[in-house]
VOGU-3710 file (C-alpha; in Angstrom, 3 decimals, decimal comma):
1> mdgtrreaid> -14,762/14,793/-20,860  -17,094/16,902/-22,969  -18,386/19,937/-21,172  -15,717/19,852/-18,474  -14,480/23,282/-17,518  -10,831/23,849/-18,381  -8,587/26,522/-16,901  -5,194/27,595/-18,126  -2,359/26,011/-16,199  -0,537/29,331/-15,918
11> swpswsanpq> -3,516/30,747/-14,024  -2,283/29,008/-10,879  -0,980/31,798/-8,601  2,690/31,849/-7,600  2,179/32,037/-3,867  4,089/30,127/-1,275  2,127/27,179/0,034  3,743/27,259/3,460  0,892/27,900/5,920  3,227/29,860/8,174
21> tesapprdrr> 3,876/32,589/5,594  1,744/35,658/5,037  0,959/34,597/1,473  -0,362/31,196/2,455  -3,805/30,199/1,182  -6,473/30,597/3,860  -7,558/27,702/6,041  -11,166/28,821/5,529  -12,286/26,668/2,596  -14,638/29,361/1,346
31> ripdrfkwdl> -11,694/31,673/0,725  -9,566/29,176/-1,205  -9,853/29,881/-4,958  -11,979/27,332/-6,800  -9,089/26,379/-9,085  -7,461/24,674/-6,104  -10,574/22,718/-5,133  -11,937/19,652/-6,847  -15,135/20,018/-8,852  -17,564/17,356/-7,690
41> tdiyptdaaw> -20,277/18,607/-10,032  -18,680/16,366/-12,651  -20,147/13,471/-10,639  -23,506/15,050/-9,749  -24,395/18,696/-10,421  -26,088/19,087/-7,019  -26,791/17,227/-3,807  -30,362/16,951/-5,038  -29,140/15,091/-8,128  -27,185/12,765/-5,835
51> reakaalvaa> -30,390/12,160/-3,881  -32,229/11,283/-7,080  -29,477/8,862/-8,113  -29,519/7,270/-4,682  -33,299/6,882/-4,793  -33,019/5,204/-8,190  -30,435/2,813/-6,779  -32,590/1,976/-3,782  -35,451/1,146/-6,171  -33,227/-0,941/-8,444
61> vpgmrvfqgr> -31,401/-3,029/-5,827  -34,305/-5,472/-5,198  -34,140/-6,324/-8,906  -31,238/-8,617/-8,108  -33,706/-11,058/-6,533  -35,206/-11,858/-9,941  -32,245/-14,020/-10,880  -31,895/-15,978/-7,657  -32,099/-19,707/-8,296  -32,097/-19,197/-12,083
71> latsaarmad> -28,433/-18,549/-12,982  -27,911/-22,084/-14,299  -30,908/-21,976/-16,653  -29,063/-20,261/-19,511  -25,992/-18,281/-20,467  -28,195/-15,291/-21,278  -29,786/-15,381/-17,820  -26,375/-15,471/-16,145  -25,187/-12,573/-18,314  -28,288/-10,561/-17,397
81> alelsshltk> -27,651/-11,115/-13,686  -23,960/-10,232/-13,842  -24,609/-7,169/-15,984  -27,186/-5,872/-13,510  -24,900/-6,535/-10,554  -22,036/-4,751/-12,330  -24,232/-1,790/-13,254  -25,585/-1,387/-9,723  -22,088/-1,645/-8,260  -20,798/0,973/-10,704
91> elsrayvyas> -23,590/3,422/-9,872  -23,228/2,714/-6,152  -19,504/3,450/-6,368  -20,189/6,744/-8,133  -22,688/7,794/-5,455  -20,386/6,673/-2,652  -17,439/8,612/-4,097  -19,503/11,797/-4,152  -20,745/11,378/-0,587  -17,375/10,399/0,863
101> mksdedtrds> -15,487/13,229/-0,818  -18,109/15,762/0,227  -17,599/14,502/3,775  -13,814/14,758/3,430  -14,069/18,450/2,552  -15,168/19,070/6,138  -15,325/16,098/8,461  -17,245/18,244/10,966  -20,253/18,430/8,621  -22,826/16,009/10,014
111> tcqgmqqemv> -24,983/16,234/6,874  -22,178/14,901/4,691  -21,286/12,302/7,306  -24,891/11,167/7,075  -24,701/10,950/3,295  -21,656/8,736/3,574  -23,339/6,531/6,156  -26,347/6,190/3,864  -24,064/4,837/1,151  -22,420/2,369/3,518
121> qlaaelgaea> -25,881/1,092/4,401  -26,944/0,900/0,756  -23,750/-0,951/-0,129  -24,554/-3,491/2,567  -28,089/-3,858/1,202  -26,800/-4,453/-2,322  -24,272/-6,924/-0,964  -27,021/-8,783/0,836  -29,315/-8,863/-2,225  -26,493/-10,134/-4,447
131> aylepeilki> -25,022/-12,499/-1,855  -26,500/-15,525/-3,609  -24,470/-14,958/-6,785  -21,211/-16,608/-5,855  -22,642/-19,571/-3,907  -25,066/-20,245/-6,764  -22,362/-19,987/-9,428  -20,271/-22,449/-7,415  -23,062/-25,006/-7,696  -22,882/-24,877/-11,494
141> ppttiarfla> -20,486/-27,472/-12,969  -17,312/-25,927/-14,460  -18,174/-27,562/-17,799  -21,449/-25,641/-17,848  -19,656/-22,363/-17,030  -17,245/-23,031/-19,902  -20,174/-23,697/-22,250  -21,926/-20,500/-21,147  -18,763/-18,506/-21,831  -18,565/-19,972/-25,329
151> eeprlqifkv> -22,256/-19,317/-26,026  -22,715/-15,805/-24,665  -20,299/-13,014/-25,721  -21,571/-10,758/-22,926  -20,041/-13,115/-20,374  -16,486/-12,615/-21,646  -15,888/-9,509/-19,518  -16,834/-11,583/-16,464  -14,462/-14,472/-17,210  -11,863/-13,314/-14,674
161> ylddiqrrqa> -14,597/-12,962/-12,064  -16,027/-16,423/-12,804  -12,591/-18,027/-12,684  -11,844/-16,278/-9,398  -15,070/-17,511/-7,812  -14,091/-21,075/-8,541  -10,583/-20,457/-7,173  -12,043/-19,249/-3,864  -14,651/-21,982/-3,581  -13,386/-23,326/-0,253
171> htgtdgeerl> -13,877/-19,904/1,345  -17,364/-19,151/0,024  -20,304/-19,823/2,304  -23,871/-20,835/1,693  -26,444/-18,313/0,485  -27,459/-17,539/4,051  -23,889/-17,276/5,303  -22,905/-14,936/2,483  -25,953/-12,779/3,097  -25,108/-12,537/6,801
181> lasaavlang> -21,467/-11,650/6,105  -22,508/-9,001/3,590  -24,870/-7,445/6,116  -22,109/-7,414/8,736  -20,005/-5,131/6,520  -21,654/-2,097/8,117  -20,413/-3,170/11,542  -16,947/-3,897/10,169  -16,623/-0,285/9,003  -17,347/1,042/12,476
191> pgtiygilsd> -13,855/1,209/14,033  -12,307/2,967/11,036  -15,165/5,441/10,764  -14,980/6,291/14,458  -11,207/6,649/14,263  -11,489/9,036/11,316  -13,991/11,296/13,055  -12,025/11,327/16,311  -8,702/11,947/14,570  -9,836/14,520/12,021
201> adfpyptitl> -12,588/16,397/13,837  -13,088/15,722/17,556  -9,642/15,051/19,029  -8,468/17,848/21,398  -5,166/18,524/19,696  -2,699/20,478/21,853  -1,300/23,941/21,167  2,411/24,656/21,557  4,631/27,709/21,430  7,573/27,465/19,034
211> hdgtlvrldn> 10,989/28,959/19,735  10,019/32,221/18,013  6,818/32,643/20,019  4,481/31,325/17,302  1,433/29,483/18,638  0,592/26,308/16,709  -2,355/23,966/17,148  -0,867/20,529/16,522  -3,511/18,791/14,446  -2,440/16,078/12,001
221> aaysvhrasp> -1,525/18,484/9,199  0,397/20,879/11,452  2,250/17,996/13,081  3,372/16,757/9,664  4,760/20,216/8,870  6,446/21,040/12,170  8,012/17,655/12,829  10,285/18,619/9,919  11,370/21,920/11,489  15,065/22,768/11,065
231> vredraqvma> 14,998/23,959/14,691  15,754/20,929/16,814  14,094/22,168/19,987  10,886/22,781/18,022  10,704/19,378/16,398  11,578/17,674/19,691  8,755/19,544/21,417  6,337/18,946/18,548  6,833/15,197/18,561  6,824/14,837/22,330
241> vfftalgqyk> 3,675/16,931/22,815  1,807/15,396/19,872  2,417/11,751/20,779  1,973/12,367/24,493  -1,466/13,820/23,692  -2,331/10,696/21,688  -1,031/8,534/24,508  -3,493/10,087/26,921  -6,234/8,468/24,838  -4,437/5,182/24,202
251> atfgamlsaq> -7,215/3,199/25,886  -9,759/4,631/23,433  -7,502/4,262/20,406  -6,585/0,778/21,582  -10,233/-0,251/21,884  -10,924/0,987/18,342  -7,917/-0,768/16,835  -8,590/-3,951/18,782  -12,158/-3,930/17,449  -10,798/-3,582/13,911
261> vqsdvffara> -8,397/-6,494/14,339  -11,132/-8,588/15,969  -13,291/-7,875/12,923  -10,497/-8,956/10,574  -10,024/-12,205/12,477  -13,780/-12,849/12,620  -14,199/-12,579/8,849  -11,109/-14,716/8,246  -12,419/-17,499/10,483  -15,935/-17,208/9,064
271> rkydsalaaa> -14,463/-17,860/5,628  -12,305/-20,745/6,843  -8,892/-19,146/6,361  -5,946/-20,172/8,497  -5,182/-16,563/9,391  -6,283/-12,985/8,820  -3,188/-12,533/6,651  -4,189/-15,396/4,364  -7,701/-13,976/4,118  -6,482/-10,482/3,238
281> ldapnipssv> -4,088/-11,701/0,542  -6,415/-14,235/-1,031  -8,553/-11,718/-2,912  -5,582/-10,540/-5,031  -4,217/-14,109/-5,010  -0,909/-13,086/-3,441  0,993/-15,837/-1,589  1,460/-15,123/2,116  5,139/-15,816/1,509  5,406/-12,512/-0,375
291> ytrlidgvnr> 4,425/-10,703/2,856  6,699/-12,657/5,149  9,535/-12,587/2,583  9,357/-8,796/2,646  9,603/-8,658/6,447  12,462/-11,169/6,507  14,263/-9,364/3,673  13,993/-5,928/5,254  15,195/-7,293/8,581  18,132/-8,798/6,713
301> hlptfhrylr> 18,911/-5,382/5,237  18,594/-3,422/8,493  22,400/-2,824/8,511  21,917/-0,754/5,350  19,144/1,191/7,052  21,368/1,783/10,061  24,033/3,100/7,675  21,445/5,645/6,508  20,720/6,618/10,118  24,421/7,182/10,828
311> lrqrllavpq> 24,627/9,264/7,660  21,647/11,347/8,786  23,275/11,895/12,184  26,442/13,040/10,450  24,606/15,427/8,136  22,589/16,932/10,971  25,724/17,195/13,118  23,948/15,975/16,248  25,734/14,011/18,992  22,979/11,388/19,061
321> lhyydlyapl> 20,207/10,868/16,535  16,707/10,846/18,004  13,417/9,809/16,417  12,415/13,481/16,302  15,389/14,105/13,982  14,083/11,768/11,274  12,076/14,410/9,400  14,437/17,360/9,747  15,926/18,721/6,500  19,277/17,058/5,935
331> vasvdltyta> 20,794/20,267/4,608  19,788/23,138/6,872  20,856/25,799/4,372  18,552/24,336/1,699  14,821/24,557/2,287  13,280/23,216/-0,898  9,890/24,887/-1,179  7,560/25,055/-4,142  4,540/27,068/-5,131  1,540/25,316/-6,615
341> deaqahiles> 2,457/26,216/-10,180  6,107/25,226/-9,655  5,017/21,849/-8,310  2,820/21,309/-11,337  5,551/22,295/-13,790  8,137/19,986/-12,231  5,698/17,083/-12,119  4,602/17,414/-15,733  8,190/17,758/-16,930  9,239/14,646/-15,024
351> laplgpeyaa> 6,500/12,581/-16,679  7,811/13,218/-20,196  9,485/9,757/-20,474  6,004/8,197/-20,419  4,992/9,905/-23,640  2,433/12,458/-24,835  -0,688/10,418/-24,065  0,222/10,090/-20,409  1,227/13,758/-20,210  -2,079/14,895/-21,734
361> garrafserw> -4,050/12,976/-19,130  -1,919/14,389/-16,318  -2,492/17,946/-17,561  -6,236/17,390/-17,401  -5,970/16,575/-13,711  -4,604/20,074/-13,077  -6,671/22,062/-15,546  -10,050/20,393/-15,010  -10,084/20,568/-11,201  -9,577/16,929/-10,335
371> idlfpsdgkr> -7,426/18,035/-7,361  -8,344/19,411/-3,920  -4,960/20,827/-3,028  -4,721/22,872/0,160  -5,521/22,094/3,810  -8,586/23,726/5,333  -10,364/23,572/8,663  -12,006/20,190/9,168  -10,644/18,733/5,927  -9,587/15,112/6,017
381> agaysnggay> -5,882/14,735/6,761  -3,367/13,125/4,418  -3,723/12,494/0,711  -5,415/10,008/-1,599  -6,589/9,380/-5,136  -10,109/8,091/-5,729  -10,912/6,529/-9,089  -14,266/5,069/-8,057  -16,391/7,292/-10,326  -15,815/5,050/-13,348
391> dvhpyilqnf> -17,786/7,126/-15,884  -16,305/10,450/-14,753  -12,599/10,718/-13,821  -10,424/10,170/-10,750  -9,950/12,767/-8,003  -7,061/13,702/-5,716  -7,204/15,010/-2,140  -4,066/16,558/-0,681  -2,997/18,920/2,089  -0,224/20,757/0,229
401> ngkyndvstl> 2,260/22,679/2,394  4,824/23,604/-0,264  7,673/21,285/0,719  9,443/18,834/-1,573  7,598/16,017/0,169  4,298/17,650/-0,809  5,361/17,781/-4,464  6,398/14,138/-4,247  3,062/13,267/-2,633  1,188/15,095/-5,386
411> thelghtmhs> 2,936/13,175/-8,169  2,421/9,971/-6,127  -1,339/10,526/-6,050  -1,266/11,562/-9,696  0,263/8,162/-10,434  -2,779/6,520/-8,850  -5,043/8,859/-10,776  -3,446/8,082/-14,127  -3,580/4,363/-13,356  -7,338/4,675/-12,800
421> ffsnrtqpfa> -7,686/6,988/-15,804  -6,023/4,497/-18,171  -7,705/1,482/-16,628  -11,202/2,987/-16,633  -10,749/4,080/-20,234  -9,372/0,738/-21,442  -11,229/-1,863/-19,391  -14,947/-2,533/-18,875  -16,118/-1,810/-15,346  -15,950/-5,505/-14,456
431> tagyhtfvae> -12,142/-5,543/-14,889  -11,272/-1,868/-14,428  -10,630/-2,143/-10,698  -7,146/-3,161/-9,630  -5,686/-4,407/-6,395  -3,613/-2,205/-4,120  -0,630/-4,480/-4,653  -0,250/-3,047/-8,159  -1,787/0,374/-7,409  1,236/1,562/-5,473
441> vastfneall> 3,537/0,704/-8,367  2,132/3,500/-10,525  2,353/6,038/-7,716  5,901/5,294/-6,565  6,982/5,070/-10,215  5,994/8,738/-10,554  8,025/9,619/-7,467  11,084/7,994/-9,018  10,641/9,988/-12,234  10,282/13,247/-10,299
451> ienllqqitd> 13,452/12,951/-8,278  15,512/11,704/-11,231  14,334/14,691/-13,276  15,268/17,160/-10,563  18,655/15,536/-10,008  19,439/15,995/-13,701  18,775/19,735/-13,393  20,448/20,557/-10,084  24,214/20,841/-9,826  24,527/22,914/-6,645
461> paarlsllgs> 26,116/20,507/-4,129  23,902/21,535/-1,211  20,669/21,341/-3,203  21,760/18,075/-4,795  22,599/16,692/-1,378  19,155/17,721/-0,175  17,476/15,869/-3,045  19,610/12,771/-2,606  18,663/12,929/1,048  15,005/13,085/0,038
471> ylenikgtvf> 15,528/9,995/-2,109  16,975/8,140/0,872  14,177/9,380/3,107  11,669/8,074/0,595  13,212/4,619/0,818  13,214/4,982/4,591  9,559/5,955/4,662  8,284/3,600/1,990  10,369/0,448/2,338  11,617/0,357/5,917
481> rqtqfaefel> 8,862/2,285/7,737  6,015/0,564/5,904  7,581/-2,838/6,509  7,938/-1,892/10,177  4,200/-1,164/10,122  3,575/-4,452/8,312  5,427/-6,411/10,983  3,499/-4,572/13,713  0,238/-5,362/11,931  1,121/-9,028/11,605
491> rmhetiqqgr> 1,968/-9,276/15,317  -1,290/-7,482/16,250  -3,372/-10,011/14,377  -1,358/-12,899/15,768  -2,055/-11,575/19,267  -5,813/-11,701/18,712  -5,645/-15,061/16,912  -3,820/-16,490/19,928  -6,587/-15,266/22,246  -4,487/-12,605/23,986
501> pltgdaldgl> -5,734/-9,063/24,738  -4,836/-6,111/22,518  -5,129/-3,102/24,817  -3,606/0,340/24,443  -0,772/-0,719/26,766  -0,177/-3,920/24,796  -0,070/-1,954/21,548  2,376/0,522/23,093  4,707/-2,279/24,120  4,537/-4,070/20,790
511> yasitrkyyg> 5,059/-0,905/18,775  7,995/0,281/20,900  9,737/-3,092/20,628  9,490/-3,308/16,844  10,381/0,350/16,294  13,470/0,130/18,469  14,635/-2,937/16,550  14,255/-1,215/13,185  15,965/1,990/14,260  18,834/0,354/16,117
521> hdnggcvvdd> 17,882/1,877/19,475  19,896/-0,676/21,446  23,029/-0,653/19,276  23,880/3,020/18,920  21,493/3,849/16,101  18,528/6,176/16,622  17,112/6,841/20,084  13,425/5,918/20,145  12,036/7,910/23,061  9,347/6,375/25,248
531> yiahewafip> 6,482/8,497/23,871  7,059/7,048/20,381  5,271/3,964/21,718  2,012/5,863/21,028  2,703/6,482/17,331  0,485/3,580/16,241  -2,515/5,723/17,223  -1,505/8,210/14,491  -1,562/5,679/11,626  -4,978/5,396/9,898
541> hfyrnfyvfq> -3,808/2,604/7,597  -4,004/0,089/10,432  -7,775/0,154/9,909  -7,216/-1,408/6,471  -5,850/-4,822/7,301  -2,535/-5,831/5,728  -2,551/-2,813/3,442  0,700/-0,969/4,146  3,127/-3,714/3,084  2,094/-3,013/-0,480
551> yatsytasaa> 3,770/0,392/-0,315  7,075/-1,398/0,227  6,596/-4,134/-2,369  5,309/-1,618/-4,889  8,271/0,665/-4,277  10,706/-2,123/-5,031  8,740/-3,063/-8,164  8,566/0,516/-9,413  12,268/1,023/-8,697  13,072/-1,803/-11,093
561> lsemvlggdp> 10,544/-0,706/-13,728  11,490/2,981/-13,624  15,148/2,113/-14,122  14,160/0,317/-17,335  12,115/3,285/-18,584  14,710/5,888/-17,613  17,304/3,730/-19,352  15,539/4,557/-22,609  14,062/1,132/-23,332  10,928/1,861/-25,436
571> aaterfltfl> 9,661/-1,677/-24,884  9,782/-1,107/-21,115  7,772/2,100/-21,490  5,198/0,344/-23,632  4,954/-2,513/-21,131  4,383/-0,026/-18,326  1,617/1,821/-20,185  0,008/-1,522/-21,027  0,207/-2,397/-17,339  -1,635/0,847/-16,451
581> gsggskypie> -4,445/-0,015/-18,831  -4,743/-3,618/-17,694  -6,781/-2,897/-14,569  -7,737/-6,169/-12,927  -7,695/-8,263/-16,082  -5,094/-10,553/-14,421  -3,894/-11,218/-10,891  -1,339/-8,682/-9,577  1,646/-11,021/-9,571  0,972/-11,872/-13,228
591> llkdagvdmt> 0,502/-8,230/-14,229  3,862/-7,320/-12,743  5,575/-10,256/-14,399  4,201/-9,018/-17,724  5,573/-5,566/-16,908  9,004/-7,060/-16,195  9,368/-7,778/-12,455  8,907/-10,949/-10,354  7,560/-10,114/-6,896  7,808/-13,675/-5,605
601> sdepldltiq> 11,608/-13,343/-5,544  14,082/-11,332/-3,441  15,426/-9,539/-6,521  13,277/-6,362/-6,418  14,158/-5,644/-2,768  17,822/-6,533/-3,243  18,093/-4,213/-6,261  16,457/-1,416/-4,285  18,927/-1,823/-1,444  21,830/-1,851/-3,928
611> kmnrvmdevd> 20,645/1,473/-5,340  20,218/2,847/-1,817  23,853/2,045/-1,102  24,951/3,697/-4,375  23,091/6,870/-3,410  24,675/6,835/0,027  28,078/6,447/-1,626  27,400/9,648/-3,591  26,165/11,443/-0,483  29,367/10,446/1,316
621> klvp> 31,358/12,188/-1,426  29,262/15,360/-1,191  29,354/15,715/2,573  31,920/18,404/3,488
//
């Protein structure tokens, strides 16, 4: 972007990012160098400018009423209405991105929380004002829509949207019903918003003393670091104390999650879907069988997962593997840590197979401050990429702690960012957005490139074993763990749909049962201690219905696609880059077929499991 500040990549300091070392960046956000914080002035130069933009939006939203009842009068009138709706949505998204990311910098800041709430309210108002669009379009004969498309070039970018409206006709209500459902969106956001504030800002996280006397406050970020401690007594204590603390509030967490699931079921029934699953998958036009096929397939391959667990037990040299051993480094003598500049260098090098255009865009993310890298007090936990500021550029939030997993997470989010970057640059706003089902392909593709690049460089048996272990852990976390979550989510919604209660105790029982099945608790696999029943309260993704399964399906898709690219097939690389720039110009299943993988079949998962077994074969040879 013209006028964007650029900083030299080699200006990133070579400090350790481990928060337990003396050279760690400060948790006080004001003391973290600007080069490690995103620059939101690219969106709006000041909060006052955001206020002005919001005021302009508020004034413009009622303009949608002008077209009500008049869409069928001419192709030009329909184009005018859709263009205005698209423009208002684009500007609303830009304003929302700014407010939400300001809030994420410090979730304790009530002013920024208020800004975000203002945008949720404005989004609901726009949704209500534009609620007539789809019902009114559905009243227009398809032959008239086809004639309008032929007559008015401006309507071509809305063809996918118009086709999709007709596809979903049976689930679209009357003008009044759509207006009511749009207005209810504010209420639907309530459980997730409350969960985020409780989890990130208000929860009384416990403090523990590690084996060396170090005091640690176990918030979300610290838990993620210390659950991977090489000291078994520490990680056992960390997990037990952390989940026991969550369990003390299981009634509250259960009420929030139950409210979320009730909301999902309400909207599904209001739109005449057979289930909440069918409702969630209809927008991207994904058959429900893809979801259930994944669960059935992963359950079929649990013996391979149990082989991995036995291998982990062997590598850790423990008499019995426990759940608290799942994040420990597989090779105790190798602690793969990376500074910020080392992480950047490895990531950029690994992306070379995608060509110079992709690499140039990735470099901009680092040099132009698209990334908010380090944890700070009150900052939102976890990591994400946000490409919602269409006319600006995507942003990345992370809580980087200097481990290999943090480097992998950074390139994962960069994959999302480059997907949005290519899509926003190639597609008009109307088709730039893409469904999560394909979003996770770009991110996990980057992870595959990173680990393959590092494996080509490292010959030391212990370090190589550590990386191969990380590869297996990635499959564990992305395919098996996310499918475990997906099965839990499906059973939660089925519980509500069957009219049964979903209390904290019920959620504990359901989660423990599924987790023990996956980890082989009853057949000599991994011991799932009783307090693990509370882990569901730690997972924010459950407030986005039927979201997590797409991590697993995307991983299997990217595994197949990355093998083609790494095999040196230039056509595969070109297909992948075309896929990144395709946005939402087709349905996800079609986009992936064009890229070279069929997600309606078992093949992607089966190929992934085959590769997992090959990696375990190599690990077996390296184990002393």
